[in-house]
N, C-alpha and C positions, 0 to 999 in steps of 0.2 A: 076466253071464248072468242072465236073469230068475229070480226066486224062484218066480213063479207062471206056469205055462204054460196058456194058453187051450186047452181041448179041447172036443169035442162034448158031453161030459157036463155042461158048464156052460151049454149052450145052453138058452134058454127058448123057442126056436122062434118068436120075434118079432124080426125082424132089427134094428129100431131099438133094442130093449132089449139084444140081444146086442152090438150095437156100443157101446152105453153101458157095458155090463159089461166089454168088452174095454178100453175107455179107462180105467175104474177100475182094472183089473188092471195096465195099463201104468203108471199113476200109482203104484200100490203097488210095482211093480217098481223104478221110479225112486227111490221113498223108500227101499226096501231097499238099493239100490246106494249111495245117498248115505250111509246109515248105515254100511254095511260099509266104505266107503273113507274114512270120517271127515269127511264134509262136513256135519256136523250144524249148524254155525253158518252156513255159506255157502249151502247149497242146500236143506236140509231145510225151513226155514220156508216158502219159496215153493212147494215140492212139497206140503207139508202143507195149505197154504191152498188150492191148486188142487184137491187131492183133496176137501177139505171142500166147496168151492164146486161142483165137478162132481157130487158126491154129491147135493147139494140140487137141482141142475138135473135130474138123472136121476129123483129121487123125484117131482118135479113132473110130469115127462113121464108116468111110470107112472100117477100119480094122475089126470091129465087123461084118459088112456085108460080108466081104470077108471070114471070118472064118465060119459064118453061112452057106454060100452057097458054101464053098469049092472052092473059086477062085484059079485057078492054079498058078497065079503069086503073091500069097499072100506074100511070103517071100521077093521077089524082091521089091514089093511095100512098105512093112514095112521097108525095109532097106533104101529106098529112103526117106521115111518119117523120119526115125530115124536120118539119116545124116543131113537133113535139120533142124530138131529140135535142134540137137547139134550145128549147125551153128548159129541158132537163139539165143540159150541160151548163147553161147560164146559172141555173139555181144551184147546182153542185159547186160551181166556182164561188158563188156568193157564200154558200154554206161553209166551204173549206176555208174561206178567208175570214169567217166570223161575222159576215155582214147579213146572214140570214140564219134562221133557226127552223127546225122541223117540229111542228106541233100539229094539233088537230086540223087547223085550216089547211096546211100543206097536205096532210093525209086526205082530207075531204076533196081537195082539188085533184089529187092523183086518182083517188077512187072514182070520182065523177068522170074523169077523162077516160079511164080504162073501161068503165061500164058503158059509157056513151059510145066509145069507139067500137067495142065489141057489138053492142046492140044495133048501132046505126050504120057503121061503116063495114065492119068485118062480116056481118051477116049478109052483106051484099055479094060476097064472093062464094057463099056456100053452094048455091045451086050450080054456079059455073064450074067450080072445082069438083063437085060431085059428079057432074056430067063428064068431066075430063078424066074421071077414074079415081079421084082422091075421096076417101071417106074416113 
């Protein structure tokens, strides 16, 4: 059973970004399931890497749209993305070197960040991008 369920409250009302967010949530759910059933060594590394890679792809998509439509909070949003990617890359480095593990606390941190980012930061672009013609 998934740990996070997509619901309309998570929608940013831009379909391409909602689909990306659904994919990120799906990857988080896969990570949670793998942790809970004890597949930390077998499955977690590939899910974690896919989650990190997809996060970067999603951020680039958002930033391209922001640039194209001259989103006024572009630089602030890019900074938030950049800071999170740096955190992710540092963690992945530690994980690959055996100095960090992935468990429920890491899942909770990722879940909280994604949910907070969508609800508090990404929702800020909804009206702007909808007015620019994206829906």
